[in-house]
C-alpha positions in Angstrom: 200.4 108.7 51.9 198.0 107.4 49.2 195.9 110.2 47.7 192.7 108.1 47.9 191.6 104.8 49.3 191.7 102.8 46.0 189.6 100.0 47.6 186.9 102.4 48.5 186.8 103.8 45.0 186.7 100.2 43.7 183.6 99.6 45.9 181.9 102.7 44.5 182.5 101.6 41.0 181.3 98.1 41.6 178.2 99.4 43.3 177.4 101.7 40.3 177.9 98.8 37.9 175.6 96.5 40.0 172.9 99.2 40.5 172.8 100.8 37.1 174.4 98.5 34.5 173.7 94.9 35.3 169.9 95.3 35.8 169.8 96.8 32.2 172.1 94.2 30.6 170.1 92.3 28.0 167.0 94.2 29.1 167.3 97.3 27.0 164.4 98.5 25.0 165.0 99.8 21.4 164.6 103.4 22.4 167.2 103.0 25.2 170.0 102.6 22.7 170.9 105.6 20.5 173.7 106.7 18.3 176.1 109.6 18.9 177.2 112.0 16.2 180.4 109.9 15.9 178.4 106.8 15.1 179.2 105.2 18.4 176.3 103.7 20.5 175.2 105.0 23.9 172.6 103.5 26.2 170.6 104.6 29.2 173.0 102.5 31.3 175.9 104.7 30.2 174.1 107.8 31.4 173.0 106.2 34.6 176.4 104.9 35.6 178.1 108.2 34.8 175.6 110.2 36.8 176.1 108.0 39.9 179.9 108.0 39.7 180.1 111.7 39.0 178.3 112.5 42.2 180.0 109.9 44.4 183.6 110.4 43.2 183.3 114.2 43.6 182.2 113.7 47.2 185.0 111.3 47.9 187.7 113.9 46.9 186.4 117.4 47.8 187.3 120.0 45.2 187.9 117.5 42.5 186.4 117.8 39.0 184.9 115.1 36.8 185.3 114.5 33.0 182.8 111.8 31.9 182.6 110.4 28.4 178.9 111.3 28.0 179.3 114.7 29.6 182.0 115.5 26.9 179.6 114.2 24.2 177.0 116.7 25.5 179.4 119.6 25.9 183.0 119.3 24.6 184.0 122.3 26.7 184.1 119.9 29.7 187.5 118.8 28.3 188.9 122.2 29.5 188.8 120.8 33.0 192.1 119.0 32.2 193.8 122.4 31.9 193.1 123.4 35.5 195.4 122.6 38.4 192.8 120.3 40.0 192.3 116.6 40.5 190.1 115.3 37.8 188.2 112.0 37.7 187.8 110.5 34.3 184.8 108.2 33.8 184.0 105.7 31.1 180.6 104.5 32.4 180.2 101.5 30.0 183.3 100.8 28.1 182.3 98.4 25.2 178.9 99.9 24.8 178.4 98.1 21.5 178.9 94.8 23.2 176.6 95.8 26.1 173.9 96.9 23.7 174.1 93.6 21.8 174.0 91.5 25.0 177.6 90.4 24.9 179.2 90.1 28.3 182.4 92.0 27.3 182.2 95.4 28.9 183.7 97.3 31.8 183.3 100.4 34.0 186.5 102.5 34.0 187.7 105.3 36.2 191.0 107.3 36.2 192.3 110.1 38.4 194.7 112.7 36.9 196.1 116.1 37.7 197.6 118.1 34.9 199.8 115.7 32.9 200.1 113.2 35.8 198.2 109.9 35.6 197.6 109.2 39.3 195.3 106.2 39.6 193.1 103.9 37.6 190.3 101.3 38.1 188.8 98.8 35.6 185.8 96.9 36.8 184.2 93.9 35.1 180.6 93.7 36.4 180.0 90.2 35.0 183.1 88.6 36.5 183.0 90.8 39.6 186.7 91.7 39.4 188.5 95.0 39.6 192.0 95.9 38.5 193.3 99.0 40.3 196.4 101.0 40.9 197.7 104.3 42.3 201.0 105.9 41.2 203.9 104.4 43.2 201.8 101.9 45.0 201.7 98.9 42.6 198.7 97.3 41.0 196.1 94.9 42.4 193.4 92.6 41.1 190.5 92.0 43.4 187.5 89.7 43.0 185.5 86.9 44.5 188.6 84.8 45.0 190.4 87.5 46.9 193.1 90.0 46.1 196.5 89.6 44.4 199.3 91.8 43.2 199.7 92.3 39.4 203.2 92.0 38.2 204.1 91.5 34.5 206.6 88.8 33.6 209.7 89.7 31.5 209.2 90.2 27.8 209.7 87.1 25.7 211.4 87.2 22.3 209.4 89.1 19.6 208.4 85.9 17.8 206.7 84.7 21.0 204.7 87.8 21.9 201.0 88.1 21.5 198.8 91.1 21.6 195.8 93.0 20.2 195.9 95.7 17.5 192.9 97.9 17.7 192.7 100.2 14.7 189.2 100.4 13.3 186.3 102.7 12.5 187.0 105.5 15.0 190.8 105.8 14.9 193.5 106.8 12.4 192.8 105.4 8.9 196.5 105.8 8.1 197.6 103.8 11.1 194.9 101.1 10.4 196.4 100.7 6.8 199.9 100.4 8.2 198.9 97.8 10.7 197.0 95.8 8.2 200.3 95.5 6.2 202.4 94.5 9.2 200.2 92.5 11.6 201.3 89.2 10.0 204.8 90.0 11.5 203.4 89.4 15.0 201.0 87.0 16.7 198.1 89.5 16.6 195.0 88.6 18.5 191.5 90.0 17.9 190.6 93.0 20.0 187.5 92.7 22.2 185.8 96.0 21.1 186.3 97.0 24.7 189.5 98.8 25.8 188.9 97.9 29.5 188.7 94.2 28.8 191.8 94.3 26.5 193.7 96.1 29.3 192.6 93.4 31.7 194.0 90.8 29.4 197.3 92.8 29.3 197.8 93.3 33.0 196.8 89.7 33.8 199.6 88.5 31.5 197.3 86.9 29.0 199.0 88.9 26.2 202.1 91.0 25.9 201.2 94.1 23.9 198.3 96.3 23.1 197.8 99.0 20.5 195.0 101.5 19.9 194.5 104.1 17.2 191.8 105.8 19.2 193.3 107.7 22.2 190.5 109.2 24.2 191.4 109.5 27.9 188.5 107.6 29.3 189.6 104.6 27.2 193.2 104.6 28.4 194.1 106.5 31.6 192.9 103.6 33.8 194.6 100.9 31.9 197.9 102.9 31.4 198.2 103.5 35.2 197.5 99.8 36.1 199.8 98.5 33.4 202.6 100.9 34.5 202.2 100.0 38.1 202.4 96.3 37.1 205.8 97.0 35.6 204.8 97.8 32.0 205.6 100.6 29.6 203.2 102.6 27.4 203.6 105.6 25.2 202.1 107.3 22.2 203.5 106.0 19.0 205.2 109.4 18.4 207.4 108.5 21.4 206.2 110.5 24.4 204.2 109.9 27.5 200.4 110.0 27.2 198.6 113.0 28.6 194.9 113.3 29.4 194.6 116.0 26.7 195.8 113.5 24.0 192.3 112.9 22.8 193.1 112.4 19.1 196.7 111.4 18.8 198.1 109.0 16.1 198.1 105.9 18.3 199.1 104.4 21.7 201.2 101.2 22.3 201.7 99.3 25.6 204.4 96.7 26.0 206.2 94.8 28.8 209.1 97.3 28.9 210.7 100.2 27.0 213.0 98.0 24.9 210.2 95.7 23.7 208.0 98.8 23.1 210.7 100.1 20.7 211.0 96.8 18.9 207.3 96.4 18.6 206.8 100.0 17.3 209.5 99.5 14.6 208.0 96.2 13.5 204.4 97.5 13.4 205.2 100.8 11.6 207.8 99.8 9.1 207.1 100.5 5.4 
């Protein structure tokens, strides 16, 4: 029996985006955009979406906990909730805040559900396009939007020379990995990242590219996409060669590929000296 009604969660996420994010898009005053200690931007929309989803998701699954990106920014001790034997919702209220703040329509609302090391469910909602990718462990992956709903299923991996994908290793990730990728990216057909993990994962699960790498590994950026990609038939691991866990907030890097064999080939190609 499914743990939660993934369609009901998708509706909550879409409502939060419609109520709190879209009315503020391209309407932000200067004082409504600030900078975190890390240098990343945050807006009033981030806080508003997270507040709504924190309340609604906790009500949907009684006894569950919530780890929101902005809550962790305010109090890093919130991360200790991952260490408890409870269901934990993970919220990225506006993924791609830099794009959102600049009026670029490339952002997403992302939610994951975990328990301990288990990645149980994920949702990525594009408020502009009105589509949501969603998945629950063992139940497959779906893409729902104005044109209806369809199953997401990756096609088999093509030869390495025919693969395309995005390599995201910039300001907020490992400088060592960024330098390595800069040397080796010409070995593959590397696309530009969108400065929005959610939108890059949407490209991946829709089959618009084959691989995706990040040097920043915070759980709100990746748990939703990893679950959806896995349930669509894909394979993702940390570059060190083990499964991603919600506590892997500052690991070396994370790579997703069509299957384990292509993952290993891509890793070898990207990390070679």
